[in-house]
C-alpha positions as CSV (number, residue, x, y, z in Angstrom):
1,M,64.3,96.3,47.6
2,M,67.8,95.1,46.7
3,R,68.6,91.6,46.2
4,Y,71.9,89.5,46.9
5,G,72.1,87.3,44.7
6,Y,74.2,85.9,41.1
7,G,74.5,89.8,38.8
8,Y,72.6,91.9,41.6
9,G,73.5,93.9,44.4
10,Y,77.1,93.3,46.2
11,E,78.6,91.7,43.2
12,M,77.1,94.2,40.2
13,M,78.7,97.1,42.2
14,N,81.7,96.0,43.5
15,G,82.1,92.5,41.7
16,Y,82.5,92.0,38.0
17,G,79.2,91.1,37.5
18,L,78.6,87.9,35.0
19,W,79.3,90.3,31.5
20,G,82.3,92.2,33.3
21,G,84.1,88.4,34.0
22,L,82.9,87.5,29.7
23,I,84.4,90.9,28.8
24,M,87.2,90.1,31.1
25,G,87.8,86.6,30.0
26,F,87.3,88.2,25.9
27,G,90.5,90.1,27.0
28,L,92.8,88.1,28.3
29,L,92.1,85.3,25.2
30,I,93.3,88.3,22.8
31,L,96.2,89.3,24.5
32,I,96.8,85.3,24.5
33,L,96.5,85.6,21.3
34,V,99.0,88.7,20.6
35,V,101.2,87.1,22.8
36,L,101.2,83.6,20.8
37,Y,101.0,85.7,17.2
38,I,104.3,88.2,17.8
39,Y,106.1,85.0,18.9
40,K,105.9,82.8,16.5
41,H,106.5,85.7,14.0
42,N,109.5,86.0,16.0
43,N,110.5,82.4,15.7
44,N,110.0,82.4,12.0
45,T,111.8,85.3,11.2
46,N,115.1,83.8,13.3
47,S,114.6,80.2,11.4
48,D,114.1,82.7,7.6
49,A,117.2,84.5,8.3
50,L,119.6,81.1,9.4
51,E,118.2,79.3,6.5
52,L,119.5,81.8,4.2
53,L,122.7,82.3,5.5
54,K,123.3,78.5,5.4
55,M,122.2,78.5,1.6
56,K,124.8,81.3,1.5
57,F,127.4,79.3,3.3
58,V,127.0,76.8,0.7
59,K,126.8,78.2,-2.4
60,G,130.8,79.7,-1.2
61,E,129.1,82.9,-0.6
62,I,130.8,83.8,2.2
63,T,133.4,81.7,4.6
64,E,132.8,79.3,7.4
65,E,134.3,82.0,10.2
66,E,131.8,85.2,8.5
67,Y,129.0,82.2,8.6
68,I,129.9,80.8,12.6
69,N,129.4,84.8,13.7
70,K,126.6,85.9,12.0
71,K,124.6,82.5,13.6
72,N,126.0,83.0,16.4
73,T,124.7,87.0,16.1
74,L,121.4,85.5,15.4
75,L,121.0,83.2,17.5
76,K,121.5,85.5,20.7
77,K,118.5,87.5,19.7
């Protein structure tokens, strides 16, 4: 005898069932966390490079023109 209820029959064969839904939800959570990590890592790298560039300009290691060109290049990425 086949029951058509939660996790049985139609839902189990053609749907995802309870465990499939949990696994998909967990996978989606992992994907979101990976995307957020990559986004945050790229922003930190860019801001670190801008800070280093600013310090070189303040110390007089590069000219204002070089500073502006390099800053524009970093902000394009």
